[in-house]
C-alpha positions in Angstrom: 0.1 -0.1 0.0 1.5 3.6 -1.0 1.2 6.6 0.4 -1.9 7.7 -1.6 -3.5 4.5 -1.3 -3.1 4.4 2.6 -4.3 8.0 2.6 -7.4 6.9 0.9 -8.1 4.3 3.4 -7.7 6.5 5.9 -10.4 8.9 4.8 -12.8 6.3 3.5 -12.4 3.6 7.0 -12.0 6.6 9.8 -14.3 9.5 8.5 -17.7 8.5 9.5 -21.5 9.9 10.7 -22.0 9.2 15.0 -24.5 9.9 16.8 -23.3 10.6 20.4 -20.5 10.3 22.6 -18.3 7.2 20.7 -17.5 5.6 23.8 -21.1 5.0 25.3 -22.1 4.3 21.9 -19.6 1.2 21.3 -20.2 0.1 24.3 -24.0 0.2 22.9 -22.9 -1.2 20.0 -20.5 -4.3 21.4 -23.6 -5.2 23.9 -25.8 -5.6 20.9 -23.4 -7.7 18.8 -23.1 -10.1 21.6 -27.3 -10.2 22.5 -28.1 -10.6 18.9 -27.2 -13.7 18.9 -29.9 -14.6 21.7 -33.6 -14.6 20.2 -35.3 -14.0 23.6 -36.1 -10.5 25.1 -35.1 -11.8 28.8 -32.1 -11.1 30.4 -30.3 -12.2 33.7 -26.8 -10.9 33.5 -25.0 -8.7 31.6 -21.1 -8.2 32.8 -19.2 -5.5 31.0 -15.3 -4.8 30.6 -13.5 -2.0 29.9 -10.5 -0.4 29.1 -9.5 2.4 31.4 -9.7 5.0 28.3 -13.0 3.7 27.0 -14.5 3.6 31.1 -13.2 7.3 32.0 -14.3 8.6 28.3 -18.3 7.0 28.9 -18.3 8.4 32.5 -20.0 11.8 32.0 -21.7 12.0 29.0 -24.9 12.6 27.6 -26.6 9.3 26.1 -28.8 9.9 23.0 -32.1 9.1 23.5 -32.0 9.1 27.0 -32.1 11.9 29.8 -29.4 9.7 31.4 -25.7 9.3 31.5 -23.3 6.1 32.9 -22.0 2.9 31.2 -24.6 0.5 32.3 -27.2 2.8 31.0 -25.4 2.7 27.2 -24.9 -1.7 27.5 -28.8 -2.0 29.0 -29.9 0.2 25.8 -27.6 -2.1 23.4 -28.5 -5.2 24.9 -31.8 -4.3 24.5 -31.1 -3.1 20.8 -30.0 -6.4 19.8 -28.7 -4.8 16.0 -25.8 -3.9 15.9 -26.4 -3.1 12.1 -26.1 0.7 12.3 -22.5 0.7 13.8 -21.6 4.1 15.3 -25.3 5.6 14.9 -26.6 3.0 17.2 -28.3 5.1 19.4 -30.2 7.2 17.2 -33.0 4.9 17.2 -33.6 3.1 20.4 -37.2 3.1 20.8 -39.4 3.3 24.2 -39.5 -0.6 24.0 -35.2 -0.8 24.3 -36.1 2.1 27.2 -37.8 -0.4 29.0 -36.0 -2.9 28.8 -33.0 -1.1 29.3 -34.3 0.2 32.7 -35.7 -2.9 34.0 -32.0 -3.8 33.4 -30.3 -0.6 35.0 -32.7 -0.6 37.9 -33.0 -4.9 38.4 -29.6 -4.7 39.1 -28.6 -6.9 36.2 -25.9 -4.6 34.6 -22.2 -4.9 36.1 -19.2 -2.3 34.5 -15.7 -3.4 35.3 -12.4 -1.8 34.2 -10.9 -4.6 32.6 -7.3 -5.5 33.0 -5.1 -4.3 30.4 -3.3 -2.5 28.3 -5.0 -1.6 25.2 -6.5 1.5 24.6 -9.6 0.7 23.1 -11.5 -2.6 24.5 -15.1 -3.6 25.1 -16.0 -7.3 26.0 -19.7 -7.6 26.7 -21.0 -10.8 28.5 -24.7 -11.5 28.4 -26.6 -14.4 30.3 -30.1 -15.0 29.0 -31.2 -18.9 30.6 -29.0 -21.2 29.0 -27.0 -19.1 27.0 -24.2 -17.0 27.3 -22.9 -14.6 24.5 -20.2 -12.6 24.8 -18.6 -10.0 21.8 -15.7 -7.9 21.9 -14.7 -4.5 20.4 -11.2 -3.9 19.9 -8.1 -1.2 19.1 -11.4 1.0 17.2 -14.9 2.0 18.6 -16.6 0.2 15.6 -14.2 -3.3 15.4 -15.9 -5.8 16.6 -13.0 -8.9 16.4 -14.9 -11.5 18.0 -18.5 -13.0 18.5 -19.5 -16.4 20.4 -22.3 -18.0 21.5 -22.2 -20.4 24.2 -18.4 -21.2 22.9 -19.4 -21.1 19.8 -17.8 -18.9 17.1 -20.3 -16.3 15.1 -17.6 -14.2 14.5 -13.7 -14.2 15.0 -11.8 -11.1 13.1 -7.8 -11.1 13.1 -5.7 -8.0 12.8 -3.4 -8.7 10.0 0.6 -7.8 11.4 1.5 -5.7 8.6 -0.9 -2.6 9.6 -1.8 -0.6 12.0 -4.3 -2.5 14.3 -5.9 1.1 14.8 -5.9 2.5 11.3 -5.3 -0.7 9.3 -2.8 1.2 6.9 1.2 0.3 7.0 3.1 2.1 10.2 5.5 2.6 7.7 3.3 5.7 6.6 3.8 7.2 9.7 7.4 7.6 8.9 6.4 9.2 6.4 7.0 13.6 6.1 3.9 15.2 6.7 4.7 17.3 3.3 5.2 14.1 1.9 1.9 13.2 2.7 -0.5 16.7 2.0 1.4 16.6 -1.5 0.1 13.2 -1.8 -3.3 14.5 -0.8 -3.0 17.4 -3.5 -2.3 15.1 -6.0 -5.8 13.7 -5.4 -8.8 12.8 -7.6 -11.6 15.4 -6.5 -13.6 12.7 -7.3 -12.3 10.6 -5.3 -12.6 12.9 -1.9 -16.0 14.8 -2.8 -17.6 12.8 0.1 -15.5 14.7 2.9 -17.6 17.8 2.3 -20.7 16.0 3.7 -19.3 16.5 7.1 -19.0 19.9 6.8 -22.9 20.1 6.4 -23.4 17.9 9.2 -20.8 19.5 11.7 -22.5 22.9 10.8 -26.2 21.7 11.8 -24.7 20.5 14.8 -23.3 23.6 15.4 -26.6 25.6 14.7 -28.5 23.2 17.5 -25.9 24.3 19.9 -25.9 27.7 19.0 -29.9 27.9 19.3 -30.1 27.7 22.4 -28.3 26.4 25.8 -27.5 22.9 25.9 -24.5 21.4 27.8 -22.4 24.2 29.2 -23.7 26.2 26.1 -20.2 27.8 25.3 -21.4 28.2 21.9 -24.7 29.5 22.5 -22.4 32.6 24.9 -20.0 33.5 22.5 -22.9 34.1 19.7 -24.9 36.2 22.5 -21.4 37.9 23.1 -20.9 38.2 19.3 -24.4 39.6 18.8 -24.1 42.1 21.7 -20.8 43.8 20.0 -18.6 42.7 22.7 -16.2 39.9 20.8 -15.4 40.1 17.6 -16.5 37.9 15.0 -13.5 36.4 13.7 -11.7 33.9 11.9 -10.5 32.7 15.4 -13.5 33.4 17.0 -15.8 31.8 14.4 -14.2 28.5 14.6 -13.9 28.8 18.5 -17.9 29.5 18.6 -18.6 26.5 15.9 -17.0 24.2 17.8 -18.0 24.5 20.8 -21.8 25.3 19.4 -21.7 21.7 17.8 -19.8 19.7 21.0 -22.3 21.0 23.5 -24.9 19.8 21.1 -23.2 16.4 21.3 -21.7 16.2 24.6 -26.2 16.6 25.7 -26.6 14.1 24.1 -28.8 15.2 21.5 -29.7 12.7 19.0 -27.9 14.9 16.2 -25.4 12.8 13.6 -21.6 14.4 13.1 -19.1 13.3 11.5 -16.5 11.7 13.1 -12.7 11.7 12.7 -10.3 8.3 13.9 -12.7 7.0 15.7 -14.2 10.2 17.6 -16.8 12.5 17.1 -15.4 15.3 18.6 -12.2 14.7 17.0 -14.4 15.7 13.9 -15.5 18.8 15.1 -12.1 20.4 15.9 -11.1 18.8 12.7 -13.4 19.8 10.6 -15.3 23.5 11.3 -12.2 25.6 11.9 -12.3 25.2 8.4 -15.5 25.4 7.9 -15.5 29.0 9.7 -12.6 29.6 7.4 -14.7 28.5 4.5 -17.3 31.3 5.9 -14.8 34.3 6.1 -12.9 33.2 2.6 -16.4 32.1 0.7 -14.5 31.6 -3.3 -12.9 29.0 -1.8 -13.4 26.0 -4.1 -15.3 23.2 -3.3 -12.2 20.8 -4.6 -9.9 23.0 -2.5 -11.7 22.7 0.6 -12.4 19.0 -0.1 -8.3 18.7 -0.1 -7.9 20.8 3.0 -10.2 18.1 5.1 -8.3 15.7 3.6 -5.2 16.7 5.1 -6.6 17.7 8.4 -8.5 14.3 9.3 -5.5 12.4 7.8 -2.6 14.5 10.0 -5.1 13.8 13.2 -4.9 10.1 12.3 -1.0 10.7 12.2 -0.4 12.5 15.7 -3.2 10.0 17.1 -0.6 7.2 15.5 1.4 8.3 18.3 -0.4 9.7 21.2 -2.9 6.3 21.3 -6.4 6.1 19.8 -7.4 7.2 23.3 -4.8 9.0 25.1 -4.3 11.2 29.3 -3.3 13.6 26.4 -6.8 15.3 25.1 -6.5 14.0 21.2 -9.4 16.1 19.9 -7.9 19.3 21.2 -4.0 18.4 20.2 -4.3 15.8 17.4 -7.5 17.5 15.7 -6.2 20.8 16.4 -2.6 19.9 14.8 -4.8 18.8 11.3 -7.6 21.6 11.0 -4.4 24.0 11.7 -2.4 22.5 8.9 -5.0 22.8 6.7 -5.7 26.3 6.8 -2.0 27.4 6.5 -2.4 24.6 3.3 -5.6 26.6 2.1 -3.8 30.4 3.4 -0.7 29.3 0.6 1.9 28.0 3.4 4.8 26.8 2.4 6.4 23.9 4.0 8.3 26.2 6.6 5.1 27.6 7.7 3.0 24.2 8.0 6.1 23.2 10.0 5.7 26.1 11.9 2.4 26.1 12.3 2.2 22.0 14.5 5.4 23.5 16.5 2.8 26.4 17.8 -0.1 24.0 18.3 1.8 21.5 20.2 3.8 24.1 22.6 0.2 25.3 23.0 -1.9 22.5 23.6 0.8 19.9 24.2 -0.4 19.9 28.2 -4.4 19.7 27.8 -5.3 16.6 29.8 -8.2 14.0 27.9 -10.6 13.9 31.6 -13.5 12.3 29.5 -16.7 13.2 27.6 -19.1 15.1 29.2 -20.6 19.2 28.1 -16.8 20.7 29.9 -15.2 19.4 26.4 -17.2 22.4 24.8 -14.6 24.8 26.1 -11.5 22.3 25.0 -12.8 21.9 21.5 -13.2 25.8 21.8 -10.2 26.7 22.6 -8.3 24.6 20.4 -10.0 25.7 17.4 -9.0 29.0 17.9 -5.4 28.0 18.5 -5.3 26.2 15.8 -6.1 29.3 13.7 -4.5 31.6 15.7 -1.0 28.9 15.0 -1.9 29.3 11.2 -1.9 33.2 11.6 1.1 33.2 13.6 3.5 30.7 11.5 1.9 32.0 8.3 4.0 35.6 9.3 7.3 33.2 10.0 6.5 33.5 14.1 6.7 29.9 15.4 7.8 27.8 18.2 11.6 27.4 18.0 13.3 24.3 17.6 14.3 23.6 21.6 11.3 24.6 23.0 9.9 22.2 25.7 9.0 19.0 23.6 9.0 20.9 20.6 12.7 20.1 19.3 13.5 19.8 16.0 10.9 18.9 13.2 7.1 19.1 13.4 7.5 14.8 13.0 9.9 14.7 15.8 8.0 17.3 17.7 4.8 15.1 17.3 7.1 11.7 18.2 7.4 13.2 21.5 4.3 13.6 22.2 4.5 9.2 22.3 7.0 9.8 25.4 4.9 12.3 27.2 1.6 10.0 26.5 2.8 6.6 27.4 5.9 7.6 29.7 5.0 10.7 31.4 1.4 10.0 31.5 1.3 6.6 33.0 -0.6 7.0 36.0 -2.9 10.0 34.6 -5.6 8.1 33.4 -6.1 5.9 37.0 -5.9 9.3 38.6 -8.5 11.0 37.3 -10.5 7.9 37.1 -10.1 8.1 41.0 -11.0 12.0 41.3 -14.7 10.8 38.8 -15.7 8.1 41.0 -15.3 9.9 44.6 -17.3 12.7 43.3 -20.1 10.9 41.3 -20.3 8.5 45.0 
């Protein structure tokens, strides 16, 4: 698989609609895959085992088609659904019957949720017991990657990852040794017909932003920004437009509204930060062609995937801030005609600014982080276009942009190996 094929594979497999926060969605999807083997609607016991990252990210976020939060609720809804064909949009079709079955499971304390003892970032196992049947499903590496379904020990589905490709993206690991400019140049040569589907993400995510700007949802960050702009106390410039749109869409999503967003690298919030700053650019530069916009979206999504390859699909670091803002900021610099030095400078500015942002789970407050990241991305691009960017020995920003991204891997994997446990302990104490 050459660089062009790898780019197209990422774009066709990592950019997809999702309804609701992808961690509880993935839990529901896994539960539905397990319960799909069982004919009965009577469930005796459900056991759910999650990687610490999935556990942390799903604890405090609103669940679509309910007024609830909770990992047990997500599990129970999936068990009741018994159909996993909708993938990451599974929670968009929850009816009264599903809610009633799920409520009974939760109220009767038939659902248990535990942290699995394992190193994988993305791992979900759900065991459903019904009369004499025991069904089990497992999701690994990607939020919708069901690798195993069994019924009473009999294999219904089994999928194995090839060793030659990345478990999280499906492309050769060697792709992530490519230089950023080699990737961008390859994207610039893509046929518009092959990538014009990416434009759907702008319309989809703008729809979520419009919902978040129309009323106070979640914290109401985007709504507050719009009111401030309407009053004239905030400037309606590119950075603030990017911040407002991204925050507002996150407000709608994190509050549990039943609205699809285009995700990126397994995360809806990644998709918001990767796409909506570019939507803001289009609003302020309306003559930008659809082909240019599609290529900028491709740059944003692929660089987001590039960064997440190093920090992890889920991480103690906020990928929705760091990875996705790196993607959208690089794309904005490219749209403005930036050269290699300016694109490298943009990435260095983002990493110098946001590399310490932690991920403390999905929740309404994500709108603050996403908005900050979107604005910081625009600012990083504008600074770099004028020749201002972090020097080569600026903390973890050392040498090239590529090396600085690799430094994030050391920070995330080695320097922050106890952060997730500490965050979970704090969150559990607050919930008790």
